[in-house]
N, C-alpha and C positions, 0 to 999 in steps of 0.2 A: 893273044892270055896274055900276057904278062902285064899292060897293063892290071885286070883284075885283080895279081898278084899285090903289085905295089899300092891300090891299092886299100885292099884287105889292110897291108901292113899296117897304111896313112889310118886307117880308122880304127884300128886296135890302140894306133898309141893319142888317137884326137880322142879316144873314147873316155879316160880318166878327165882331160878336162869338158869336156863337153858334158859329165853329168854334173860336174861343180860348178854350170853354168858361166866359166869363163870363157870356154873354146878361145879363139884368138884374137879375142876382144880384145884391143891398142895397139893389136899388130897391123906391119904394112902389108898389106898384097900387091905384091909387083906383078902389071898383066906379063909375059913373056913373048918373043915372035910369035911362038908356037900358039895361041891362043887363036887365033885365025875368028874375033871377033871384030870386027866395025866399032862395035857402042862402047869395049874396052882399049883399041888404040894405042900402045903408050901412053896407062891409064897408069894411076898410083891410087888405095884404095885404101883408107881408115878403116878398121872394122870394129862397130862399134856393139854390135851382141852376134852372136855364136853358139848355138847346139842344138842340141834336137833336133828346135823345129827348124834349124835352117840359118841366114846368115847374113845380116845386112850392115850396110856399110855406106863410106862416102868419098868421093874421089874428091881429090884434093890439088890434083897437079891441073886440073880446066877452068882453067882461067880464061872469062866467057865479057869480061865488061868492068871496067872501074865507072862508079859513080860519082852524084854526090849524096851523101847520107840522110842530107832533108830528103833530097827529092825519094830515093828508095823508102824511105819511112810512109811522105805520100799517097805512093803508090798498093803500099799497104795502108791505109786509114787511119795512119798513126799521124800524128797531131808530131811537129817534128822541134817544135822548139828552140832550143837552143845548138840544136844538131848541125856539127860541121863538117868538114873534111869531105873525103873521099872513100868510100866501100867499095872493095872489089869484089865482084859475085864470082862465084864457083856452080860448075855446074855438076850438083854431086852425084848425078846417074842416069840411067832412059828410064827409070820410071817416077812418075805423078814429079811431074818435070815442076809446076807451079805453087810448090809444098816446099817452104822455108822449114833449112835449121842450123843454129848458130853453130859448132864446132868449137867450143872454145877452154881455155887453161882453166884451171880444175879450183884457182882461191875462189869463182865465185858461183855462187849458186842460189835458185831459186829455189822456192816447193818443190815445182815440178822439172826439176834439174834432172838427168840420169849422167850418173855417176859411170864412164867409162870400166877407169882402170885406173882411179887415181891424177892420173899425170890432165889425165884430159873429160870434159862432160860436151854433155851437149842437152839443147834447151831451144827450145820450139815455140814458148808461147810470145807474143806482144811485149810482154814485161821486159824483157833481156834487151831491145832496140830502145826502149826509153832508158831503160838502167845506161845503155851506149849514150847516147845522147847529150844524159844527164851529166859526164862524168864519172857514173858510179858501178859502169860495166866492168866484164875479162878485163884483164890486163891482155892477152892477145886471143882472136877470134877471127874465122873465118866463116862468112856467109853466105847459103850454097841451096838451091835451088834443083828438085829431085836425089835420088835416093838410088844404089844399086844392095838387088836381092836375089839371096838364093833359095830355092826348094830345100827340104832336107836332103843331105847326103850330094845336091846339087855341088856345089864347092869343094867336097871332098875328092871330088871326082874330077876335077878339073885341075885342078892341084895334082893329083896324082900322074892326070895325061901331061904334066909339064904347062899347063896354060899358065900357070901362080907360082911365082915363089910366094916365101911369106919372110919377114925382118923385123927388128922391134922396131920399133918409130919412137925416136927423139923430139920432145914438141920446138926444141932448135929447127929440126929438119920438116915438121908439121907446117910449125907460125912462118918460121924468116928465111926457107927455103927458095932461090922465085923458081916456079911452080915448072916453065918452060926448062925448066933443068932436072924437077923431079928426078925425069924417070930415065935419065940415064945414069945421075948418079947413081941410081939406086941398082943398074943395068949394072954397072961397074963394078955393084958390089955382089954381083950375083953367086951365089955358091955353087964350085965348082964340081961333077962326079967325078971323084979318080979314078 
């Protein structure tokens, strides 16, 4: 019963944020050992959107491959042009693993780009890959396939049960921190109850 009281208190705190449409967007969601969901074991998620309809995020610390950028473009049916270098591929979550996303720094935008919070943006169109190949893309970017999603109230309940904690997202951490260290570093910063 104590978890219900904590959930009610958390929902009261989140209500003004959700009503404004901001919610936890732009925050990091860090899985705790208490979560117990193998899909999210040791994960760090950047929340892209969070409101009364639920939450959508991308796992940013599950690098699964590194491959030539030209090869990735060919696999996506795009002309690689002068694409060079390698790109790291991340498993963005357990839902729709074939769906691709580019999480990137906010100085770059296309008409279809979703601005998350002024520090991070998300683009899903093929145009971003063409721009990246031409050297006109974002300064910082992660290429992810799949996402994490929560139905209305689900994420709030998991937070109230101590399955997750949130912390501010820093572009340096998101784009530059080695993925294999990100969860351990976040857990070390975990707030502790007094």
